[in-house]
C-alpha positions in Angstrom: -7.1 -11.0 41.3 -6.4 -10.7 37.6 -3.1 -9.1 36.7 -3.1 -6.7 33.8 -0.3 -6.4 31.2 2.3 -4.1 32.6 3.9 -3.6 29.2 0.8 -2.0 27.8 1.0 0.9 30.2 4.1 2.2 28.6 2.6 2.4 25.1 0.3 5.3 26.0 3.3 7.6 26.2 4.3 7.0 22.6 4.2 10.0 20.3 2.8 9.7 16.8 6.3 9.5 15.3 7.9 7.5 18.0 7.8 4.3 16.0 9.5 5.5 12.8 11.6 2.4 12.2 10.0 -0.4 10.2 8.3 -3.0 12.3 9.2 -6.6 11.8 6.7 -9.4 11.2 5.9 -11.6 14.2 5.2 -15.3 13.6 1.8 -16.0 15.1 2.0 -19.7 14.7 -0.5 -19.8 11.8 -0.2 -21.6 8.5 2.9 -21.3 6.5 1.0 -20.1 3.4 2.9 -17.4 1.7 0.8 -14.4 0.7 -0.2 -14.6 -2.9 1.5 -17.4 -4.8 0.7 -17.7 -8.5 2.3 -20.7 -10.1 1.8 -22.6 -13.4 0.5 -21.1 -16.6 0.1 -20.0 -19.3 -1.7 -16.8 -18.4 -2.3 -15.7 -22.0 -3.1 -17.7 -25.2 -2.6 -17.1 -28.9 -6.0 -15.5 -29.1 -4.9 -12.6 -26.9 -3.4 -9.5 -28.4 0.3 -9.5 -28.7 2.5 -7.6 -26.2 3.3 -5.1 -29.0 -0.3 -4.4 -29.8 -1.0 -3.8 -26.1 2.0 -1.6 -25.7 1.0 0.6 -28.7 -2.6 1.0 -27.6 -1.5 2.0 -24.0 0.9 4.6 -25.4 -1.9 6.0 -27.5 -4.8 6.0 -25.0 -3.2 5.7 -21.6 -4.6 2.2 -21.0 -5.7 -0.9 -22.9 -9.1 -0.2 -24.5 -9.5 -3.3 -26.6 -11.1 -6.7 -25.8 -10.4 -8.2 -22.4 -7.0 -9.8 -21.9 -6.4 -13.3 -20.5 -9.9 -14.8 -20.7 -10.1 -16.1 -24.3 -9.7 -19.7 -23.0 -12.8 -19.3 -20.9 -15.1 -17.0 -23.0 -15.9 -19.6 -25.7 -17.9 -21.7 -23.3 -18.8 -19.1 -20.7 -19.9 -16.2 -22.9 -22.3 -14.6 -20.4 -19.9 -14.8 -17.5 -17.2 -13.3 -19.7 -19.4 -10.5 -20.8 -20.4 -9.7 -17.3 -16.8 -9.8 -16.0 -15.8 -7.5 -18.9 -17.8 -4.7 -17.2 -16.5 -5.4 -13.7 -14.0 -3.6 -11.4 -12.1 -6.9 -11.3 -11.3 -6.6 -14.9 -10.0 -3.1 -14.3 -8.1 -3.8 -11.1 -4.6 -2.9 -12.4 -2.8 -0.4 -14.6 -5.8 -0.4 -16.9 -7.4 1.7 -14.2 -5.8 5.1 -14.1 -7.2 5.8 -10.6 -5.3 2.8 -9.2 -2.3 3.1 -11.5 -1.2 6.6 -10.3 -1.5 5.4 -6.7 0.6 2.3 -7.1 3.2 4.1 -9.2 3.7 6.6 -6.4 3.8 3.8 -3.9 6.6 2.0 -5.9 8.6 5.2 -6.0 8.4 5.6 -2.2 8.5 2.1 -0.9 10.3 0.2 -3.7 9.4 -2.7 -6.0 9.5 -5.4 -3.3 7.0 -3.6 -1.1 4.6 -3.2 -4.0 3.9 -6.9 -3.8 1.5 -5.6 -1.1 -0.6 -4.2 -4.0 0.2 -6.7 -6.8 -1.0 -9.9 -5.1 -4.6 -8.7 -5.5 -4.4 -6.1 -8.3 -2.0 -7.6 -10.8 -1.3 -11.2 -9.8 0.0 -12.2 -13.3 2.9 -9.7 -12.7 4.1 -11.1 -9.4 7.2 -12.6 -11.0 7.8 -9.5 -13.1 7.5 -6.6 -10.6 11.0 -5.3 -11.2 10.3 -4.6 -14.8 6.6 -3.9 -14.6 5.2 -0.9 -16.4 1.8 0.2 -17.6 2.4 -1.0 -21.2 2.7 -4.7 -20.3 -0.1 -7.2 -20.8 0.3 -8.4 -17.2 -0.4 -4.8 -16.1 -3.4 -4.4 -18.3 -5.2 -7.7 -17.7 -6.6 -7.1 -14.2 -8.0 -9.9 -12.1 -9.0 -12.6 -14.7 -11.1 -15.8 -14.5 -8.2 -18.1 -14.0 -6.9 -16.3 -10.9 -10.0 -16.8 -8.6 -10.9 -20.1 -10.2 -7.4 -21.5 -9.5 -7.2 -20.6 -5.8 -6.6 -23.8 -3.9 -6.1 -22.3 -0.4 -6.5 -19.1 1.5 -4.7 -18.2 4.7 -5.9 -17.7 8.3 -8.0 -14.7 7.6 -5.1 -12.2 7.5 -6.1 -10.8 4.1 -3.5 -9.0 2.0 -3.7 -11.5 -0.8 -3.0 -14.5 1.3 -4.0 -17.1 -1.2 -2.3 -19.8 -3.3 -3.4 -20.2 -6.9 -2.1 -22.9 -9.2 -2.8 -22.2 -12.9 -2.8 -25.6 -14.6 -2.2 -25.4 -18.4 -3.8 -28.8 -18.8 -7.1 -27.9 -17.2 -9.7 -30.6 -18.0 -12.5 -29.4 -20.2 -15.1 -32.1 -19.6 -17.5 -32.3 -16.7 -17.3 -33.3 -13.9 -13.5 -33.0 -13.8 -13.7 -29.4 -15.1 -16.2 -28.4 -12.4 -14.0 -30.0 -9.7 -11.0 -28.1 -11.0 -12.6 -24.6 -11.2 -15.4 -24.7 -8.7 -13.9 -25.8 -5.5 -16.0 -25.4 -2.3 -13.8 -22.5 -1.3 -15.4 -20.5 -4.2 -18.7 -20.3 -2.2 -17.1 -18.8 0.9 -16.7 -15.3 2.1 -13.1 -16.2 3.1 -12.2 -16.4 -0.6 -13.2 -12.8 -1.0 -11.7 -11.8 2.3 -8.2 -12.9 1.1 -8.1 -9.6 -0.8 -10.9 -7.5 0.7 -9.1 -7.3 4.0 -5.9 -5.2 4.2 -3.2 -4.8 6.9 -0.9 -1.9 6.5 2.3 -3.6 7.9 5.4 -1.8 8.9 7.0 -2.4 5.5 4.2 -0.2 4.1 3.8 2.5 6.7 7.4 2.6 8.0 5.6 3.0 11.3 3.2 0.9 13.3 0.8 -1.7 12.0 -2.5 -0.3 11.0 -5.8 -1.8 9.7 -6.5 -0.8 6.1 -9.7 -1.3 4.2 -11.6 -4.3 5.5 -15.0 -5.4 4.2 -14.5 -9.0 5.3 -14.3 -8.3 9.1 -17.0 -5.6 8.9 -19.3 -8.3 7.3 -18.3 -11.0 9.7 -18.9 -8.8 12.7 -22.4 -7.8 11.5 -25.8 -9.3 11.9 -25.8 -9.9 8.1 -23.3 -12.7 8.6 -25.3 -14.1 11.5 -23.1 -12.5 14.2 -23.3 -8.9 15.4 -24.1 -9.3 19.1 -25.0 -5.6 19.6 -27.2 -5.2 16.5 -30.7 -4.1 17.4 -31.9 -4.7 13.9 -31.4 -8.2 12.6 -32.1 -9.4 9.0 -34.4 -12.3 8.3 -31.5 -14.4 7.1 -27.8 -14.4 6.6 -25.9 -13.5 3.5 -22.4 -14.1 2.1 -20.4 -11.7 -0.1 -21.6 -13.8 -3.2 -25.3 -13.4 -2.3 -25.2 -9.6 -2.8 -22.3 -9.1 -5.2 -23.0 -12.2 -7.4 -26.8 -12.6 -7.6 -28.3 -14.9 -10.2 -28.6 -13.3 -13.6 -30.1 -14.5 -16.9 -27.6 -16.0 -19.4 -29.0 -15.1 -22.9 -25.7 -15.9 -24.6 -26.0 -19.6 -23.8 -23.3 -19.9 -21.1 -22.5 -23.6 -20.6 -22.3 -23.0 -16.9 -25.9 -21.8 -16.6 -28.6 -23.7 -14.7 -32.1 -23.1 -15.6 -30.9 -20.2 -17.8 -29.2 -18.4 -14.9 -25.6 -17.8 -13.8 -24.0 -16.1 -10.9 -23.3 -12.6 -12.0 -19.6 -11.8 -12.5 -20.2 -8.1 -12.7 -19.4 -8.0 -8.9 -21.6 -4.9 -8.7 -20.8 -2.5 -5.9 -20.3 1.2 -5.9 -17.6 1.9 -8.4 -19.3 4.2 -10.9 -16.1 5.8 -12.0 -14.8 2.9 -14.1 -17.9 2.4 -16.4 -18.2 6.2 -16.8 -14.6 6.4 -17.8 -15.2 3.9 -20.6 -18.5 5.3 -21.7 -20.2 2.1 -20.6 -23.7 3.4 -20.1 -25.1 0.0 -19.2 -22.5 -0.6 -16.6 -23.0 2.8 -15.1 -26.8 2.3 -15.0 -26.3 -1.0 -13.2 -24.1 0.6 -10.5 -26.6 3.4 -10.0 -29.4 0.9 -9.6 -27.3 -1.1 -7.1 -26.7 2.0 -5.0 -30.3 3.3 -5.1 -31.9 2.7 -1.7 -28.9 1.0 -0.3 -29.0 3.7 2.4 -32.2 5.5 3.3 -32.6 9.1 4.4 -35.3 10.3 6.8 -35.9 13.8 8.1 -37.3 15.1 11.4 -37.6 18.6 12.8 -35.5 19.0 16.0 -36.7 22.6 16.6 -37.9 25.5 14.5 -34.6 26.1 12.8 -32.9 22.6 13.0 -33.6 19.5 11.1 -32.2 16.0 11.7 -31.2 13.6 8.9 -31.5 10.0 9.8 -29.2 7.7 7.7 -29.6 3.9 7.8 -27.7 1.3 5.7 -30.3 -1.3 4.6 -28.9 -3.3 1.7 -25.2 -3.3 2.8 -23.6 -6.3 4.5 -20.6 -4.3 5.7 -19.9 -0.7 6.5 -21.0 1.9 4.1 -19.1 3.1 2.2 -16.9 0.1 2.0 -13.6 -0.4 0.3 -11.1 2.4 0.3 -12.5 4.8 2.8 -9.8 7.4 2.1 -10.9 7.9 -1.5 -14.7 7.2 -1.5 -16.5 10.5 -1.3 -20.0 10.1 0.3 -21.8 13.1 1.7 -25.2 14.6 2.5 -26.7 17.4 0.4 -29.3 19.4 2.4 -31.2 22.3 0.8 -33.6 24.7 2.3 -36.4 26.0 0.1 -38.7 29.0 0.6 -42.4 29.1 0.1 -41.9 29.6 -3.7 -39.7 26.5 -4.0 -36.5 28.4 -4.4 -33.3 27.0 -2.9 -32.2 29.6 -0.3 -29.4 27.7 1.5 -27.4 24.5 1.1 -24.9 22.2 2.7 -22.9 19.8 0.7 -22.5 21.8 -2.5 -19.8 21.6 -5.2 -17.5 24.4 -6.3 -17.3 25.2 -10.0 -14.4 22.8 -10.5 -16.3 20.0 -8.9 -14.5 20.2 -5.5 -16.8 19.3 -2.6 -17.2 22.3 -0.2 -15.3 21.6 3.1 -18.4 22.0 5.4 -20.3 19.0 3.9 -21.1 16.1 6.2 -19.0 13.2 5.1 -20.1 9.6 5.6 -16.8 7.9 5.9 -13.9 6.9 8.1 -11.2 9.5 7.9 -7.6 8.2 7.9 -4.9 10.9 8.4 -1.2 11.3 8.1 1.1 12.2 11.0 0.1 15.9 10.7 -3.6 15.1 11.0 -4.2 15.9 7.4 -6.7 13.7 5.6 -5.3 11.0 3.4 -6.5 12.0 0.0 -4.1 10.7 -2.6 -4.7 6.9 -2.3 -1.4 6.8 -0.3 -1.8 4.2 2.5 1.9 4.4 3.1 1.4 7.8 4.8 -1.5 6.7 7.0 -0.8 7.0 10.7 -4.3 6.6 12.3 -8.0 7.2 12.1 -9.3 10.6 13.2 -12.9 9.7 13.1 -15.4 7.1 11.7 -18.7 8.3 10.5 -19.3 5.4 8.2 -22.6 3.5 8.6 -22.6 0.1 10.2 -25.1 -2.4 8.7 -28.6 -1.5 10.1 -27.1 0.9 12.7 -28.7 4.4 12.1 -26.8 7.7 12.3 -28.2 11.2 12.8 -26.6 14.4 11.6 -28.2 17.8 12.3 -28.6 20.8 10.0 -29.5 24.4 10.9 -31.7 26.1 8.3 -32.9 29.7 7.8 -35.9 30.8 9.7 -37.9 31.4 6.4 -37.4 27.8 5.3 -40.7 26.3 4.1 -39.3 22.8 3.0 -36.1 20.9 3.4 -34.7 18.4 0.9 -31.9 16.0 1.7 -29.9 13.5 -0.5 -27.1 11.1 0.3 -24.8 10.9 -2.7 -21.7 8.9 -3.7 -18.7 9.8 -5.8 -16.0 7.3 -6.2 -13.1 9.8 -5.9 -12.7 13.4 -5.1 -12.4 15.9 -7.9 -8.9 16.7 -6.8 -7.8 13.1 -6.9 -9.5 12.5 -10.3 -7.6 15.5 -11.8 -4.3 14.0 -10.5 -5.1 10.5 -11.7 -6.1 11.5 -15.1 -3.6 14.3 -15.9 -1.2 12.2 -18.0 -3.8 10.3 -20.2 -2.8 11.2 -23.8 -6.4 10.7 -25.1 -8.2 14.0 -24.6 -11.7 12.4 -24.6 -10.8 9.8 -22.1 -9.1 12.3 -20.0 -12.2 14.5 -19.9 -14.4 11.5 -18.9 -11.8 10.4 -16.3 -12.1 13.7 -14.5 -15.9 14.1 -14.8 -16.9 11.6 -12.1 -20.6 10.9 -11.7 -22.3 11.9 -8.4 -24.8 9.0 -7.7 -27.8 9.5 -5.6 -28.2 6.8 -2.9 -31.2 8.0 -0.9 -33.4 11.1 -0.5 -36.1 12.6 1.6 -38.2 15.9 1.8 -40.0 17.5 4.8 -42.3 20.5 5.0 -42.0 23.0 7.9 -43.9 21.7 10.9 -44.4 18.3 9.4 -44.0 15.6 12.1 -42.4 12.2 11.6 -45.1 9.7 10.9 -46.2 7.2 13.6 -44.0 4.5 12.1 -42.4 2.5 14.9 -39.4 1.4 12.7 -38.6 5.0 11.6 -39.0 6.2 15.2 -36.7 3.4 16.5 -34.1 4.4 13.9 -34.3 8.0 15.0 -34.0 7.1 18.7 -31.0 4.8 18.1 -29.3 7.5 16.1 -29.9 10.2 18.7 -28.8 7.9 21.4 -25.3 7.7 19.8 -24.7 11.4 20.6 -22.5 12.5 23.4 -23.9 11.9 26.9 -25.3 15.4 27.4 -27.5 15.1 24.3 -28.1 11.3 24.0 -31.3 11.5 26.2 -33.0 13.1 23.2 -33.3 9.6 21.8 -35.7 8.5 24.6 -38.9 10.2 23.3 -38.9 8.6 19.8 -38.0 5.2 21.3 -40.9 5.5 23.8 -43.3 6.4 21.0 -42.0 3.4 19.0 -42.5 1.1 22.0 -46.2 2.2 22.4 -46.8 1.7 18.7 -45.2 -1.8 18.7 -45.4 -3.2 22.2 -44.7 -6.7 20.9 -41.4 -5.8 19.2 -38.0 -6.0 21.0 -36.2 -3.3 19.0 -37.6 -0.2 20.8 -36.9 -1.8 24.2 -33.3 -2.7 23.1 -32.9 0.9 22.0 -34.0 2.1 25.4 -31.7 -0.4 27.1 -28.8 0.9 25.0 -29.6 4.5 25.9 -29.9 3.6 29.6 -26.5 1.9 29.5 -25.0 5.0 28.0 -26.5 7.3 30.6 -25.2 5.1 33.4 -28.6 3.7 34.5 -27.4 0.2 35.1 -30.5 -1.4 36.6 -32.8 0.2 34.0 -30.7 -1.1 31.2 -30.7 -4.7 32.5 -34.4 -4.5 33.2 -35.2 -3.3 29.7 -32.9 -5.9 28.1 -34.7 -8.6 30.1 -38.0 -7.2 28.9 -36.8 -7.4 25.3 -35.6 -11.0 25.9 -39.0 -12.1 27.0 -40.4 -10.8 23.6 -37.5 -12.3 21.6 -35.6 -15.0 23.5 -33.2 -15.6 20.7 -32.3 -12.0 20.1 -28.6 -11.7 21.0 -28.7 -7.9 21.7 -30.7 -8.6 24.9 -28.0 -10.6 26.7 -25.3 -8.5 25.1 -26.7 -5.3 26.7 -27.4 -6.9 30.1 -23.8 -8.4 30.2 -21.9 -5.3 29.0 -23.9 -3.0 31.3 -23.2 -5.1 34.4 -19.5 -5.5 33.3 -19.1 -1.7 33.0 -20.5 -1.5 36.6 -17.9 -4.0 37.8 -20.6 -6.6 38.5 -18.9 -9.4 36.6 -20.5 -12.2 38.6 -24.0 -11.0 37.6 -22.8 -10.4 34.0 -21.4 -13.9 33.4 -24.7 -15.8 32.9 -25.7 -13.3 30.3 -22.3 -13.5 28.6 -22.5 -17.3 28.5 -26.0 -17.2 27.1 -24.9 -14.8 24.4 -22.0 -17.1 23.5 -24.4 -20.0 23.3 -26.4 -18.0 20.7 -23.4 -16.7 18.7 -20.4 -19.0 19.4 -18.3 -17.5 16.6 -19.1 -13.8 17.3 -15.9 -11.9 18.1 -17.7 -9.5 20.5 -19.4 -12.3 22.4 -16.1 -14.1 22.7 -14.3 -11.0 23.9 -17.0 -10.4 26.5 -16.8 -14.0 27.7 -13.0 -13.9 27.9 -13.0 -10.7 30.0 -15.7 -11.8 32.4 -14.3 -15.3 32.8 -10.8 -14.0 33.4 -11.8 -11.5 36.1 -13.8 -14.2 37.9 -10.7 -16.4 38.0 -11.6 -18.9 35.2 -8.3 -18.6 33.3 -8.9 -21.7 31.2 -12.3 -20.5 30.1 -10.8 -17.0 29.3 -8.1 -18.6 27.2 -10.6 -20.7 25.3 -12.6 -17.6 24.4 -9.5 -15.7 23.5 -8.4 -18.5 21.1 -11.9 -18.4 19.6 -11.4 -14.7 18.9 -8.1 -15.3 17.2 -9.6 -18.1 15.1 -12.1 -15.6 13.8 -9.5 -12.8 13.4 -5.8 -13.5 14.0 -5.0 -9.8 14.1 -7.5 -8.9 16.7 -5.7 -7.0 19.5 -8.3 -7.9 22.1 -7.8 -11.6 21.4 -4.1 -11.4 21.9 -4.5 -9.2 25.0 -6.9 -11.7 26.7 -4.8 -14.6 25.6 -1.7 -13.1 27.2 -3.6 -12.4 30.5 -5.0 -16.0 30.6 -1.6 -17.6 29.8 0.1 -15.5 32.5 -2.5 -16.6 35.1 -1.9 -20.2 34.0 1.8 -19.9 34.6 2.7 -20.2 30.9 5.1 -17.3 30.9 6.8 -17.7 27.5 3.5 -18.1 25.7 2.2 -15.1 27.5 5.2 -13.0 26.4 4.6 -14.1 22.8 0.9 -13.2 23.0 1.8 -9.9 24.5 4.2 -9.1 21.7 1.4 -9.8 19.2 -1.0 -7.6 21.2 1.5 -4.7 21.1 2.0 -5.2 17.4 -1.7 -5.2 16.5 -2.8 -2.8 19.2 -5.2 0.0 18.2 -3.4 2.9 19.8 -6.3 5.1 20.8 -4.0 7.7 22.3 -2.4 8.2 18.9 -5.7 8.4 17.1 -6.9 11.0 19.6 -3.8 13.1 19.1 -4.3 12.9 15.4 -7.9 13.9 15.8 -6.8 17.0 17.7 -4.5 17.8 14.8 -7.3 17.4 12.3 -9.5 19.6 14.5 -6.9 22.3 14.6 -6.5 22.2 10.8 -10.3 22.5 10.3 -10.6 25.3 12.9 -8.4 27.3 10.7 -10.9 27.1 7.9 -13.7 29.5 8.5 -17.0 29.9 6.7 -16.9 33.4 5.5 -20.5 33.5 4.4 -21.6 32.5 7.9 -19.8 35.2 9.8 -16.6 33.3 10.0 -18.0 30.3 11.8 -15.7 27.3 12.1 -16.2 24.1 10.2 -18.3 21.5 12.0 -16.4 18.8 14.0 -17.1 15.6 12.0 -15.7 13.5 14.9 -18.6 14.4 17.2 -21.7 12.3 16.8 -24.9 14.2 16.0 -23.1 17.4 15.3 -24.6 20.4 13.5 -23.9 21.7 10.0 -25.1 25.2 9.1 -26.6 25.7 5.6 -24.7 28.3 3.6 -26.8 31.0 1.8 -27.4 30.5 -1.9 -27.1 33.9 -3.5 -28.1 33.1 -7.1 
């Protein structure tokens, strides 16, 4: 019989504030690479503006508005790449970005200069040796993330993130090929791990003054998805795999004659994503247009009538390789606007409107994960140091649909829905821009664009078309509801199966639904039916194995788990499943091998440390088991704390009533497939 970790049982009793003392780092036996080491130089050349010129410009405008700093040595030969980078968020990663600057200045005031290295390693690497005297007027604070930083990285760490890289800037960089190429285009440049060194964040005890927490993390979200070739549970799988560079650095024409171009094309260094605030701030119309185009259609919206006065919006991320929105979940503002129109085309009710000052009305459906402080209040000031947990997560996983419900007036003739994106809330923008001395810049800084991502319209009584893909999306989204409502997903999935009898996806959706409803044998049968249609689809063995495991039928589950691991040997979910099943069946060595596989993928994965500790204890390796248990407790996702914080957030929202809807409470965003009422439009 497998013995469970006794120490873990005591953690559930911890209150939200029980761990107020800073937590120490625990050595996990990984590489000795120090987070973010920049060595060598020089970082600036004689062609760059002088420190005095930069200081005077910053005092006048609030940030440097001239030509890019720190790239003159590269731009002569790489004109196209330099021009692209000049529009990118990487260029404006530091104090030349007021939205970031106000956040890091507050952080430094609260946590001190030494702790601000947590930010500086990725945002202002040139300033790592000058943090004690750093201010916004220095060149190092206004240069952002320049060419030489990424192109000088020689090593990244063991997938911890937090700027765990080592860059050596050689002042004697060879200029002739192939030596130049070898120096600046190492194989590491083509890997997602390079990007993950900064686009994965841990909020360590020195930051939170509390427990360890996961911060923003696009790397693991990508690695765990079908887009990377993993994603055991993903019903929808893309035709091929993609890295960060494939989406964010597509090939682009090089009309300026960049010497690095091949066949007239270079990898785009705009790093296009979703930050529409930065190009708008600088009146960069071309940059803003490109961001809008990159967002258009990234998520689709579909509509279906649930009943005579309720319409369902189906959201599905399609061109996103990680969760949407990505990046800083606490500041990205993504929501659904739904409008009810009467027979004359007049808008009579709305959800997701803006107040006169641009503030989003509190009853809007937010597409985001919601971090909160110890009082359950949403983190809204780009202050990760105050984060204490995650109250809910309504962000969209790649290719995993979500459904949200809206009640409309009885006289509604047509419904119109849009998913929109704003980089920051109006409240945060006003705070970040308040001290900019230039009035025109300050006005643009506050006036953040609202970018449309997807839209749909539906007339009263209009049925969802007989499109098996759309019906499968709808069924999958409905099936994610609470158990008492999840069965609503069965009807669209059955329709999809009849329309596409040779496709595995509707069957997998039905298997997922049967699993949720506790119909074990039905779920396994449906998963096996899907496997006969698509033998290499990993969701089939995943569903069969996890269904049997939940029913304590581990011996039956193991063949499916092993088959899944054969299909996806580096998938963290497949490794976790194999480790659990092997361990319960007495195969401690096999469980340990799978646990170590998890930790090779993600050295901060609590499940990996938990399963490693169990296996080591079974093998009689007590000291190693204790060390693994300590790592587990350090990285453990404390669900009881998150649930307590969710209750505090619910209590706060319950106190906010919708006066124009007879004092109805705000919808509970933490409940899947919840309902939002539309508020009457009086004008």
